[in-house]
N, C-alpha and C positions, 0 to 999 in steps of 0.2 A: 503494501499498500504505500508506504514512503516513496519508494521509486516512480509511483504513478504521481504522487501528490508533489513530488520537489520539483518537476518539469512542469513550468504553468501552461504550455500545451496539453499534455494528458491531462492535467488537472481539468484545465474549460472542456476538453473533449468529456470527463467523468461525470464532470456537473452536467453537462448539457444531457447526455445519457440518462441520468438518475432524473433529471427534469421532464424530458421527452417521456419516458418509460412509464412513470407514474401518472403523470398527465394523459396518457393512454388507458391506463388501466383504471383509472376512475373514473374518465369519461366512459368508459363500456359500461360501469356499474351505473353510475348517474341517469344517462340516457335510458336505460331500462326502467327507471321511474319518471321518464317525462322531464328530465333536467337538462336543460342547454350546457356544451363541451364548456362553456366559460366557466360554469361554477366548477368542474373538476379542475380548470385550470389554477382558480384562485384559491382553492382549495390545497392544490398540493404545491403551490407556491407557500402557502401559510404552515404546512405541515413539515416542509423542508428545512423553514425556518426555526427561531429561537422558540417559538410556540410550543412547538412539539420537538422535532428534532433536538434543538439544543436545551431542551429540558429533560428528556429521556436520556441523553447521550452527548452531554455537552464536548467530549472529545471526538465523536465522531465528525460531529459539526464542524469544529476547529480544523478538523483535519481536511475534511471535503470543502466546506467554504471556508477557510481562510480569511481574515479581514482582508491581507494584502491583493486576495485573487479580487475583489469587490469592485473596485475601478476597472477592470476590464470585464467584467461580466455586466458591470454596468453600462460600460460603452456600448458593449454588443447587444444588450437588449434597448439602448436607445436608439442604434440604429435598426433594429428590427419595428422600434413601435415607430420610427420615420417612414418606413414600408408601408406598415398597416396604418396609417392615418393616409397615406397615400391610396392605400385601396378602399377606404372608406369616403375618399373623396371622389373614387371612381363610382362605388354605388350609389351615391348621391345624384338623383337625375334630379335638373330643376324643374321640370316637369312636374314634378310631384308637388312644386311649391305655387303650380299655378291652376287657377280654374276651379280649385276645390270648394268654393263656397262660404258660405256665411259660418256654417257650424265649425269647420278644421281651423277658420282664423280664429274665432273665440274660444274653441278649445287648446287649441297650439299657444295663443297669449296668457290663456289663465293658467296652463301647466307651467308656464315660464316665472311668471308674475306671482302667484301664490306662494310658491317653495321657496324663490327667491325672497322676499319679504319676509316668512318663518325665519330663515334663515340669518339674514340681517337683523331682524328680533333679537333674537338669541344671541348673536355673535359680541355682544358687550357684556353679558354672562359668563360666556365660555372664556372669553379672552380673560376676564381675572383670575380666571382657575386652570386653563389649558394652556394660557400662550405665553411666551415670553414678553416681558415689560418693552422692550425696545420695537415690537413689531408694530407698527400703524396702525391705528385702528381703523382706519377708512379701507386698509389693505385687506385686514382680515375680515372685516364685516362685507366687503367686493368680495372675498374669496369663499366664503362661508354660504353666500346666497348663489354664489355658480355652481357648487357643487352640490347642491339643495338642488339644483333645478335639471342637473344631467339626466336624458334618457338616453338610455343604450339601442341605438339605432339599428346595428347588425342582429344582434341577440332580438331584439323586437320582430326585426324581420324574417328571423329562423322560426321564431314561435309561429308566427303568421302563416309562414308557408305551411309548417307542419301541418298548421290544423286548418289550415286549405282556408281562411278568411281573408286573405290578399284581396279577391275579388266580392266582398262582403262591403256592406256601409262600414261596419265596424272596423274592419280592415282595411278600407281606404282612408277612413277618417285617423285612425292609430298612425298609419305609416306616414300620413302627410303630418301630423303632428310632432313627430320623431324626427322628423326631418328638418322641420322647421325648428324646433329643440335645438338639434344637432349644429344649425348654422348660429343662432342666435348664442348658444352659450359659448360655443368657440370664440364668437367676436368678443363678448364679453370678456371671456377669460385672455384674451390676448391682449387687452384694455388693463385687466386688472393684473398681465405679468409687466405689461411697460410700465403702469403706474408703480409698481415694487420696484421697476429696476431704476427706474430713472431717480435723477438725483436733482432735486429740486423742480420750478414751475419751468424753467428755459427746458430740463430735460424730456417731461413729458409734452409738452408743445412741439418739440424735434422730433419725438417717439412719434405722435400722433400724424405729423406732415407728412415723415416718412412710411408712415403705415398706410395712408391715403394713396401717397405717392405709387408705392409698390400696390396695391388692389388695381387702381389706375390702369398704371401698366400691363396685367395680369390680364385685365379685362379688354385692353383696348389693343393690344400687341400681340401678345402671348394667347389668348384665346381665339383670334381669328388665324393664327399660323396653325394652331394645334386643331383649328377646325380644317383647314386644307389638308393638312396631313390626314385627318381620321377618315376623309373623304376619298384620299389615294390609298389608303390601307382597306376600304372596304369594297375595292377592286380587287388586289391582289392582296397575298399572304402578309404577315407583319413577319420581317424580318429582323435580322439581330442589330443590323443599324438603326431600325427605329427604334427599337427596344433601348440600345444604348444610346439615342438622342434622347429618348424621353427619361432614363436613370440620369443624365446630363442634366436637363431641367430640374428634375425633380433634386438633385442636390444643390445647384445654384439657388434656386428658391429658397429651401430650407436654409441655407448659409445666409441667404438677405436676410429673412427674417429673425434670424438668431442674431444677425449684425445689428439689425433696427432695433431688437429689445423686446419682441412679441414671441418668442420660441422658434425653432426649427421646425417643429411640429405642425404650427400655424402653413405653415409654406407647403408641405407636403401636402396636407389638407387642403389648401387652397389650389394648387395644379390639378389633383386629381380631381376635382371639383369642376376646373377649367374646360378640361377633356370631353369632346363631344361624346354622347352617348349616343347619337344616331349613328353613327359607320361602327367599324368594327375594331376600331383602336382601343376603346376601354375594355371590352370584352376580353380580347386579346392580349391586352398587358396583363390584366386581371388573372385570367387564364396562366400566365406562365409565371405571376409572382406569387399565386397564393398560397399555394402547398407549401412552398419553403418558407415562406414568412409565417404562415398562420401553423405549421406544423413544427418547425424549428426554432424558429426568432422568437416569435411570439411567447413561448414559453418561458423564454428567459426572463421577460421580462416581469412575468407572474413570480417567478422565483425571485428574482431581485425585489421584488414589492412585498414576498413572504418572509425574507430573511429581514426587510426594515420593519416587518410587524411585531410587534413583541405585546402578546395576548398578557404576559406576566405583569406588564406596565398599570393594567386593569386591577390594581392591586388591592382595593378599598371598595366596598358595598357604595360608596358617592360616584366611585368611577361607573360603576356598572350601572348606577342608576343614571348618571349621565348618557351612558353611549345606549341605555334606552329609550331615553327621551329625546336622542338625536334620531333613532330607530322610527318612533311615534310620531315626530315631526317632520320627518323626510316621506312617509307614507301619508299623512294628513295633508302635507303640503300637494305632492304630485297628486295621490289617488282621488284624495277629496276636491282640492282644485278641477283635475279633468272631469272627473264622474258630476259634478255640481254644474260644470258649464257644458256638458254634453245633454244634461238634463235641460238644461236651461234653453238648449235649441231646438228642442222636441223630440229626444231619443227618449226612450223607453228604460226605467231603472236598469233593468238588466243587461241593455246594451250599453247606459251610460255606465255602470258599474265595470263592464268589460274593457272599457276603454280608458277609465280609471287605473285597472291592474295591470293593464300593458303600458302605459305610460310613467309607472313606479318602476318598470326594469332598470337598472342601474349598469351591472355589470361591470366590462372592461372599461369605457369610456370613464366610469366614476373611478377609477383605479389610476388613469392616466391625467384625470386631473389631481387626484391625493397628492401622487409622486412630484407635479410640477410644484404644487404647495410646498413639500417636504422640503423640496429642492432649493427652495427659494428663501425657506426659514420662516413661510407664513404660518404654517401651522407646528404644531409638536410631535414627537414621535408617538404620543398617548393620544392626542386627538386625530392623528393618521392611523393607529390602529382602530379605534372605535367607528372611523369613517369607512376604514375596509371592511367591519364585521358588518357596518350600515348596507353597503353594497353588497357586500353575498348572502344576506340576509333578504335584501327585498328582491334581489334578482330570483333566488330560490324559491321564493313563496308564489312566484309570478303564475307558474302552470298549473300548480294544484288549487290555487284559489281561481285562475280562469275556468278549470274544469269544472268547477262546483258555481260558478254562477253564468257559465256560457257554456254549459256541455257540450262535446262534440257529438254524442248520439243524436242529439236535437237537431242537426242541419246533416246525418249522414247521406240522408238519401239525395240532399240538394247535393252535398259533394262528389258523391259517386253517379250523379244521373238518376231520373226519374224513373220509377219502373216502366219497361216498355210492355206494350200491349204485343201480342203472338197474333198475327190475321190468321184465319182459317178458312181458306179455300176450299169450296164446296166439295172437289176432287183430290185435295190434297190434307196429310196429315199436317201436323205444327211445323213449322222449318226450325232448323237447327240453330241454336246460338251458342257461340263459343267465344272463348276470351282468351287471349293468346298474351301469357304474362313475359314479357319481354327485358331480359337483363343482360344480356352479353349479344352484339349486333351480330353473332355469326350464325344465333340459333334463328332467328328469324326466318330466314329464307325456307328453312324445312318445315317452321311450323306454317306458314301460307301454303306450302304443299298438301300437307297434312288438312289445313282447313279447306281449300280446294275440292279434296277427296271426300269430304264428309260434307259439306253443303251445297256445293255445286252451284250452278246458275241462281239458286234461292238462297244462298249465302247473301245477297244484297241485303246492304244495313243490317246484317244479323253478325256480323265478325269483327271484333274489336282487339288492337293491338295494344296492351295495356304496359306501359314503362313507368315504373314507381323510382324520382331521383331519391338518393341517399340523401338524407338531413347534411346540411354543413352550416358551418358559422359565419359564412359570408354570407351578404345580403345579395351580391353583385348579379348573380342568374335568378337569385330567388325572387328578386322584384320582377324581373320579365316573365314569372310566370303570370304574373297580375295580366300580361300583355299575349298570356296562350305562347309564348313558342320559349326554346332554348337551344343551346349549342348543343347541350347533352343529347336531348330527346332527339335532334335531326341526324345525329350521329348512331345510336343505337336502332332506331326506327328506322333509319333510312333502307336500308338492306331489305329487308320485310317489306316497305310500301313500293321497292322498286320490283321485289318478284311478284307481290300482289299485280302489281300493273300489267306486267308481262303476261300474266294467268286471267289480266281481265277481272280480276277479282276484288269488289267494293271493299275496303277495310278501314273501319273509324278508329283514328289515333286517339289514344287516352293517355295523358301525362300528368305526374304531380308529383311534389315532395311528400316522401311517408316517413314518418319515423317506426311504424308498425307493419310491415309488409305484408305477412300473413292478413292481418286482421284489414288492412284496405283492398288485397285482395279479395278478400270473399265479400266485404260491402260490395264491390263493385259486380261481382258475380250474382249476387242477390239484386242488384238493382237494374241490372240487365237480363234477369232472368234465364242465366246461360245453360244451358245442357252439359257443357263440359266446359273444365277449367284446364288451358293447355298449358303447362311449365315444361320450362328449358333446364337440361340439366348439366352441370359441370363437375370436372372432377374435385372431388374436395381437397381443399389446401391441406390439411391433415387428417391422416384416420383414413380407412376405407367405407367408413357410414356412408352408401350412395344416396339413401333417401331420409336425409334428416334435416333438421335445419328448418328454413321456412316452409321447403316441400312438406315435411312431416308436419307442420302445424298447419298451412293450408288443407291437407288431408285430413287432419281432425276436425276441424271447423266448418268444411267448405261447404255451401247449399247446392252442390251439384256433384259429379264427378268429376275426376279427377285425373289429367293423363299426364305422364310425365314421360318429354318426348329427349332419348338419347339420340342425338342426330348423327349421323356417320354420311352424309352427302347425299340427302334425300331430295329427290328433283323428280320422282316419278313413282306413283305408286301403280304396280302390273300385278305383282304379287304378294300376296300376305300369309303370314303364317300366324297361326293362334293356338297356342300349346291349350291342353284344357284338363284341367284337374277335376272340375266340379265346383269349385267353389263360389260364392255370389259375385266376386271381382271376377272371375274367367267368365260369368254370364254377362257383366258388362263389357268385356274385351270381345265378346261374341257378338254383342249389338253394335260396336263401333264397327266391327268386320261387315256387319251385315249393309249399316250406310255406306260403306266404299264399296261394296261391291255392286250396291243399286245405282250410288251417283256416278264413281269411276269407270265401272263395270271391270274392277279388280278381279282376279282369281284368288278365292282364299281356299286354303290348306287350314283346317282343324286337326288336330294330333294330340290324339286324347292318349295320356301316358299312363298307366297301370301296374300294378303290381304284378309281376310273371305270374302268379298263383289267381289272379284275380281277372285277367283279361277279360273273359267272356261276360260275366254278368255286368261289369262295368262300363263296358265297351256299348253294351247295347243300351243299357240307360241313358248313357254319354248321346249316343248317337241321336236318341227319340228328342233328349234337351235343345239339340243342337238342330234339330229337324223342325222342334218347334220355334225356336228364335226365328230360322229362314224361312219361315211358311209363305211369306207375303209373296204376294207375282211382283214383278217389275224388275227382277237382278239382271243385268246384263252380263255378268263373269260368273264362272263355274266354281259352283263349291263343291269340295270333296273333303272326305272323312276317313281321318287312316287311326288305327288303335297301334298302339307301342308297348312293347312291356319295357319296362327297365326300373332298376331300383332308385335312380337316381334322377329324377323328370329333368332336371336342368340340363343335365347331359345329353338327355335324349332331345330337348327341345336347341340346344347347341349344334348338334348334330346335324338337325334338319334343315336348321338355318343357314346353314352353308351351301345349299342348292339351289343357289337363283333368286332368292326373296329379295324383296325391296324393302319390307316392315314388316317387323315380329311385335306383334300386340300382346301381352303378358296381363293377366292380373293380377293385382300387387294383395293378395291375400295371405294366410297364412302358409300355404303351400308352396307360396314363393316367396316367402322371407319377411314379410311384413305384419310385424306383430301390432297389439295395443301401443305397445311402450318400447319393444323391442325388435332389431332387424335381424334376421338369418342369413345364412350363406349363400342360401339361393338365388336370392336375389341380387346378392353383391355379385353371382357369377353369370350372371342374364348380362348385367349391368355393365360389367369390365371386360364379359369375353363374347359378346354376342358379335358379329361380325358386319352384322347388317343394321339399318337404324332399328332403334326399339321403343315402342311406347307401353309406359308400364300403367294400369288402370287399375285407379281405386273408385272402387263404386259409392256413391252417396248414401249414405244408410235411411233416408225417406224411403218408404216404398212408393209414394205417391211420385217422386221422381225419376222412381226407377220406373214405374210404369208409364208415364211419358217419354222417357227415354226409348222402351221397347217401342215405343208407336210411331215414333220420331222419321219415319222413312216417308220421302217423299213417291209418290207413286203419278206416273203421267196420267193426265188428265182424260187421256181417251181410255183408261182401263180404270175398272171399278177395283177398290180397295177391299182385301178380303179383311173379313173380320179379327179384333183383335182378343 
């Protein structure tokens, strides 16, 4: 350990490793209970600081985070913070601030004025107890007002996107007010910083004049140049020269605002906000920067903040009482002011309370403000610790309070879509509805090929391609969900839609952010009244459990049959193999094979595998069940039935699959390895060793849905449908 910590570079790498690892572990846990990643990162920073690690093992903390390394860690965290504020500016679309109506103006202004006033009112009392005597009263008062007024724009955008509220009135108002808050709060903070740094009236006037000149140059010179650059980037990919130019402008802008006296972060934020959002430049820059900044550099800022957060400084009941008072005032100002203003504009109490809860989210932005105040000496370490706890508390309570006041279930049908009635032509059974869940662009074309074979020309308006976007703490692409498109959606669904176009098959794309993919997949299936939920299969990163994770969760709760497609180049379906052991899931596999032979005219072979000593009886019974499933007229493909004796069903099926089939359909029952809670060996063998594309089918437990699926065969209008 001494050899590692003795070298400054290896010590920095060790610190970064610990910070990133702990942040990700805590993030994986907290996201399960609906908390944004920023809560995990703030918590990780506090745990690695003197509040926990330094309390449990001072020697370890002194070794891993010695005081001599704090300057380097602080500088690197500041670089990450400058890049992050640039991303915040990229995410802030000025269009959000225009034409949002009377309600957004009233709410946004009230959500700033009320908490600012409360912070200013309590400032004299706090200054006499928690501040140094040489801190100017005006600076302390202004800073407390700004610190109480902050709303975490990125965290709020992520919460709204996860809950699909961006397109609702509540979401539109909340995101608009948060954007206004961000702009106003940063302008106020720049004024406070300039007032603190300025020496005398002459210095303050000079700083103000230079800041106004800087803003004028950014609006009149830099922004038009960036607009031309953005227009050029919209017609061709953003190359490294463009990125380098943007980074140079970022560094110069930050350096200028730091030299003026209003902090480098303000320059980064203004440059990001000045880049036009209409072209592809802002999106391309965010895409290139955000992963490294958010995953690697930004957690260092949280660690640095955590090392400065000393909960042990709250050493008396009076300190904890002051901390509770600050939390109460922060919530009363933001929640109370926003909710009452929203109610005044005509919203109901439920919607008004939801807006108040959302505006009370502080998260990372509060920590940025607090660290600036601590660096400037405006607030003491004790008050800094109290305010950090306030930021963590207000961010943590946002999601559970929002779920209580504005429950997602209340709007689930609106999110997934209105249940659609199934047309019932006179000479036809119900059309087949399928939801294709696409997580990987490579699985899309095979799904469309299968959808064409199952739906045919009657699939019009009944095939859906669902792409769920993984939650992210950045708001840049989340806000574009409000306008119905993202780069991620186009990339993942593009191969699927291209294949559908080549087959002249209408497919409706659906895409939104989801923190609970299994739950949302099932909600969409219920809203669309799906007959089949089709999932793609990818080889597990760790282990060999083929049907686990989201697939298993969907199978447990799906309102329809579930199919898992293991695509090995499925481009056409002419021959289909159905290994049959007699289970309920096998019968679901037969029903799908029946549709394929009716719609696509494929030849179907049903392979009944029996133990050597029971082939006769089982074979005849299975043949009767097969004939019952395939009894309707209208099939253009040939259906054959074979009985094979084998002790291991999967081996018999694999041997038959090598004889020129395009698709193997197997039931996911206990015979093939899918137990209620345990996956067995046979399913693994089929999925990993099958030489052609494989469809694993899990039948929905509802007998009504199974009956509907058994009748869902399209019969030509000139023929009379056989009774079912």
